[in-house]
N, C-alpha and C positions, 0 to 999 in steps of 0.2 A: 629309426623313428618309433617312438613308443606309441602303443595303441592305448587309446583312452578307454578304460574299463570302469564300469559302475560297480564298486565293490562295497562291502558291508560298512555301514556307518551308523552306529547305534546313538540315538539321541539321549537315551537314559540308560542307567545301569540295569542289566537284566536280573531277574529274580533267580535265586539259587534253586535248582531242581535236582531231582534224583531219577535217573533213567529206570532203575528197578522198581520205582513207585509211580510211574506214569499212570494216569487214569485211563479210561476207556475211550477218551476222545480220540479223533484222528488228526486233529490240528493242534499244534502247540506253538505258543508265541512268547518271546521275551523271557526265555529261560537260559540259565548258565549251568551246564553240567561239568563237573570236574573231578578228577582223581577217583575214578570208579571203573569197574568192569561191567560192560553192558551185555547182558545175556538175554535181553528181551528182543524178540523179533520186531524190526521196525518197518516191515513191508507195508507199503501203501499209506504210511503215515505222512504228515506234513509238518516241517519245522521252519518257522518264520522268525528271523531276527533272534537267533539263538547262537550260543557259543559252546563249543565242546572242547575242553582242555585236559589233556592227559587222560583220555578215555581209551580203554582197550575194549574193542568190539569183539565179542565172541559169538555174536548172533549175526543174522543177515538183515538186509533192507531192500529187498527188490521192489521196484516201482515206488520208491520213496521220493518226495519233494523236499529239497533243501533250498530255501531262498533267504539271502542276507544272513548267511551263516559263516562262522569261523570255526575251523578245525585246527587246534594247536597242540602238536605233540601227541596226536592220536594214533593208535595202531589198529589198522584194518586188515592185517595180514590174512590172506586166504578166505576172505569174506565175499559174500555174493550181494552186490548192489546193482545187479542187472536192471536195465530199463529204468533207472533213476534219473531225476532232473536236478541239476545244480545250477542255480541262478545267483549271481553275486555272491560267490563263495570263496573263501581263502582256505587253502591247505598249507599249513606252515610246519615244517619239520615233522611230517607225518610218515608213518611206515605203511606202504601200500603194496607190499610184497605179495604177489600172487592174487591180488584182488580181481574180482570178475566185475568190470564196468562196461560190459558189452551193451550196445544199443542204448547208451545213455545220451543226455543232452547236456552240454557244458556251455553256459553263456556267462560272459563276464566272470571268469574264473581264474584264480592264480594259484599255481602250485610252486611253492617255495622250499627249495632244499629237501625234497621228499625222496624217499627210498621206494622205488616202484618196479623192482625186478620182476620179471615174469608176469607182469600185470597184463590184463586183457581189456582192450578198448574196442574191439571189433564192432563195426557198424555204428559207431557213435558219431555225434556231430558236435564239432568244436567251433565256437564263435567268440572272438575277442578273448583269447586264452593265453596266459603267460605260463611257460615252463621255465623256471629259473633254477639252475644248478641241480637238476633232478637226475636220478639214476634210473634209466629205463632200459636196462640190459635185457635183451630178449623179450621186450614188451611186444604185444600184438596190436597193430593198428590196421588190420585188414578191413577194407570197405568203409573206411572213415571219410568224413567230410570235414575239411579244414577251412576256416574262413578268418582272416585277420588274426594270425597267430604270432607270438613273440617267443623265441627260443634263446636262451642264454646259458652257454657252458653246460649243456645237458649231455649225458652219456646214453646214446642210442645204439651201442654196440650190439650187433646181431639182432636188432629190432626188425619186425616184419611190417612192411607197408604195401602188401599186395592189393591191387585194385583200389589204390588210394592216390588221388592226384596231389602232388607235392608242389604245384605251381605257387610261386611267390613265398614259399617256405625258406627262411634263411637259416641254414644249418652250419654256417661258415665258422662258428666258434664252438661247435659241438663235436663230440666223439661220434663217428659215423661208420666205423669199420664193420664189415661183415653183414651189412643190412640185406634184407630180402626185399626187392622192389621190382616191379615190372618196368621194363625199359620205357614204355609208352607213358608211364606216370612221372617220369623225371622231367618232363617238359616244363620249363620256367622255374625250376629249383635254383636256389642260390647257394653256392658252395665256394670253399677256398680252392686254391690250386691242387693241393694234394687229394682233396675229395673228388674234384672234377676228374683227376686222372683215374681214380678208383672206379668212377662211374663209366668212364670210357671203356675200361676193361669189362665192366658188366655188359656193355653193349657188343662185346666180342671183337673190339678194335684192338689190334696189336700196335703198341707204341714202340717205335724204333729209338733206341738210346744212341746219342752221339758219342 
């Protein structure tokens, strides 16, 4: 069953902007950024009803607020966006390899076909979030809180879920090999038969073959 999310819906066309020439304000609204490299530190700024298209971030954005924002084909590789807030945000075909998103808040967020190997989400809160066909190999989700999540054909190979409750999380059509998870956090998880057998082995149970 699909989760109803409140995602960005722009009533008017945003005004073209340039990240390199942002003013000294802390709040920016109704701007469209595209086809540029961002080397300005975005920490503690606010972006409302903005779109970022084909942006390569070479600076960080710790404690940044993004509300009603679209990221389309953006590159966040190895950037630090720790303790940021994302509300009604879409990430479409973005590169998030090695990004630091620890202690972030994600509310009504959609990640669609994103590359997020080695990404760090530790201590983050996810509420009404969709992960669709994302690569999250060796991603870190330690001490995360998940509420109303949707997962579709994601690759969580060797991802870490230590001290993270997985109740009601449906991984049945995802890649789930080699994950790190505490046995007590598996209660209520939804898996396919092959994944369930793997988790039985994690619990130290020996399965006798007929």
